[in-house]
C-alpha positions as CSV (number, residue, x, y, z in Angstrom):
1,M,2.9,12.2,-24.0
2,E,-0.3,13.4,-22.4
3,Y,1.1,12.5,-19.0
4,N,4.1,14.8,-19.5
5,N,1.9,17.7,-20.7
6,T,-0.3,17.3,-17.6
7,V,2.7,17.2,-15.2
8,E,4.2,20.3,-16.9
9,T,0.9,22.2,-16.8
10,V,0.3,21.3,-13.1
11,N,3.9,22.2,-12.2
12,D,3.6,25.6,-13.9
13,L,0.4,26.4,-12.2
14,L,1.7,25.4,-8.8
15,A,5.0,27.3,-9.2
16,K,3.0,30.5,-9.9
17,N,0.6,30.0,-7.0
18,E,1.8,32.1,-4.0
19,E,-0.8,30.6,-1.7
20,W,0.3,27.1,-2.5
21,I,4.0,27.9,-2.0
22,L,3.4,29.6,1.4
23,R,1.1,26.8,2.6
24,Y,3.7,24.0,1.9
25,K,6.6,26.1,3.1
26,N,4.6,26.4,6.4
27,Y,4.0,22.7,6.5
28,S,7.6,21.8,5.9
29,T,8.8,24.3,8.6
30,K,6.4,22.8,11.2
31,I,7.4,19.2,10.3
32,I,11.1,20.0,10.6
33,D,10.4,21.7,13.9
34,N,8.6,18.6,15.2
35,Q,10.9,16.0,13.6
36,Q,13.2,15.4,16.5
37,K,10.3,15.1,19.0
38,Y,8.8,12.4,16.7
39,I,12.1,10.5,16.4
40,E,12.5,10.5,20.2
41,G,8.9,9.4,20.7
42,R,9.3,6.6,18.2
43,R,12.3,5.2,20.2
44,K,10.0,4.5,23.2
45,F,8.2,1.5,21.5
46,R,8.7,-1.2,19.0
47,V,6.3,-2.3,16.2
48,R,6.8,-5.8,14.7
49,S,5.4,-7.2,11.5
50,P,2.7,-7.8,10.4
51,L,1.9,-4.4,12.0
52,F,3.3,-1.3,10.6
53,L,3.6,2.3,11.8
54,Y,2.5,5.3,9.9
55,T,2.6,9.0,10.7
56,S,0.4,11.4,8.9
57,I,1.3,14.9,7.9
58,N,-1.6,16.1,10.0
59,N,-0.1,14.5,13.1
60,L,3.4,15.9,12.3
61,L,2.0,19.4,12.2
62,K,0.8,19.2,15.8
63,K,3.2,20.6,18.3
64,N,1.8,19.2,21.5
65,S,0.9,15.7,20.5
66,L,2.8,12.6,19.5
67,K,0.4,10.3,17.7
68,Y,1.2,7.4,15.4
69,D,-1.1,5.2,13.3
70,L,-0.8,1.4,13.7
71,R,-1.8,-0.5,10.5
72,F,-2.4,-4.0,9.5
73,S,-2.7,-4.9,5.7
74,G,-2.6,-1.1,5.2
75,Q,-5.7,-0.4,7.3
76,S,-5.6,1.6,10.5
77,V,-6.3,-0.6,13.5
78,A,-5.1,1.5,16.4
79,T,-3.6,4.8,17.5
80,I,-0.4,5.0,19.5
81,Q,0.3,8.1,21.6
82,V,3.3,9.1,23.6
83,K,2.5,11.2,26.6
84,N,5.5,12.3,28.6
85,N,7.5,9.0,28.8
86,D,4.5,6.7,28.6
87,V,3.2,5.0,25.5
88,F,-0.5,4.2,25.1
89,I,-2.6,2.4,22.5
90,T,-6.2,2.9,21.7
91,T,-8.6,1.4,19.1
92,D,-11.1,4.3,19.3
93,K,-13.6,4.1,16.4
94,K,-11.6,1.2,14.9
95,A,-13.0,-1.7,16.9
96,N,-15.9,-2.5,14.5
97,S,-13.7,-2.5,11.4
98,N,-11.0,-4.6,13.2
99,E,-13.7,-7.2,14.0
100,N,-15.5,-7.0,10.6
101,C,-12.4,-7.1,8.4
102,F,-10.0,-9.2,10.4
103,D,-12.1,-11.1,13.0
104,V,-10.0,-9.5,15.7
105,N,-11.8,-8.8,18.9
106,T,-10.5,-5.5,20.2
107,D,-12.6,-5.4,23.4
108,I,-9.4,-6.2,25.3
109,I,-8.4,-2.6,24.6
110,S,-11.0,-0.5,26.3
111,G,-10.1,3.2,26.1
112,E,-6.4,3.9,26.4
113,V,-4.0,1.2,27.7
114,Y,-0.3,1.1,28.2
115,W,1.6,-0.2,25.1
116,N,3.4,-2.9,27.2
117,S,0.3,-4.1,29.1
118,N,-0.9,-7.7,28.8
119,N,-4.0,-6.5,26.9
120,A,-2.0,-4.5,24.4
121,N,0.3,-7.5,23.8
122,K,-2.7,-9.8,23.2
123,F,-4.1,-7.2,20.8
124,R,-0.9,-7.1,18.7
125,K,-0.6,-10.9,18.8
126,S,-4.1,-11.3,17.5
127,F,-3.0,-9.6,14.3
128,K,0.1,-11.8,14.0
129,N,-2.3,-14.8,14.2
130,C,-4.9,-13.3,11.9
131,I,-6.1,-15.6,9.2
132,N,-9.0,-13.6,7.9
133,K,-7.4,-10.6,6.0
134,K,-9.9,-8.6,4.1
135,P,-9.3,-4.9,4.5
136,R,-12.1,-2.4,3.7
137,S,-10.0,-1.2,0.7
138,N,-7.7,-3.2,-1.5
139,E,-5.9,0.1,-2.0
140,H,-4.8,0.0,1.7
141,R,-3.1,-3.3,1.2
142,I,-1.3,-2.3,-2.0
143,E,-0.1,1.0,-0.5
144,S,1.2,-0.9,2.5
145,Y,3.0,-3.3,0.2
146,L,4.6,-0.5,-1.8
147,L,5.7,1.4,1.3
148,S,7.3,-1.9,2.6
149,E,9.2,-2.3,-0.7
150,F,10.4,1.3,-0.7
151,K,11.7,0.8,2.8
152,K,13.9,-2.1,1.8
153,N,17.6,-1.7,1.3
154,V,18.8,-2.3,-2.2
155,R,22.1,-4.1,-2.5
């Protein structure tokens, strides 16, 4: 019962808040404007399990950038960027956690490399062969599992 009261209270407060309404209307307009660009960019590369692709609202709001987040066990392990017709992958600021959490050496990706390069393929394969899976946060793993379940077709 408390849950319902909380939801109703928050809903009433948000519905009356003009700033909130305008902010999220602006977000939705920008996301819809960029939607086709992200769909077309996504067609330029393929991500296979156990890696998963995420897109944050922050990235969807940016007009001049196509960035995707590559995750393993729910944890961000690399960034994929589409520039013109080329696809790049980078592990900027993620190399240490990739090694500490998954024993995956990401030195093979130094800076930005082409998605289809030998080094990028080795990088992706190292996660497929990963035995040591201990993400920084158990929440990442659970979120990833839930999103995978939501994505499934129900028959």
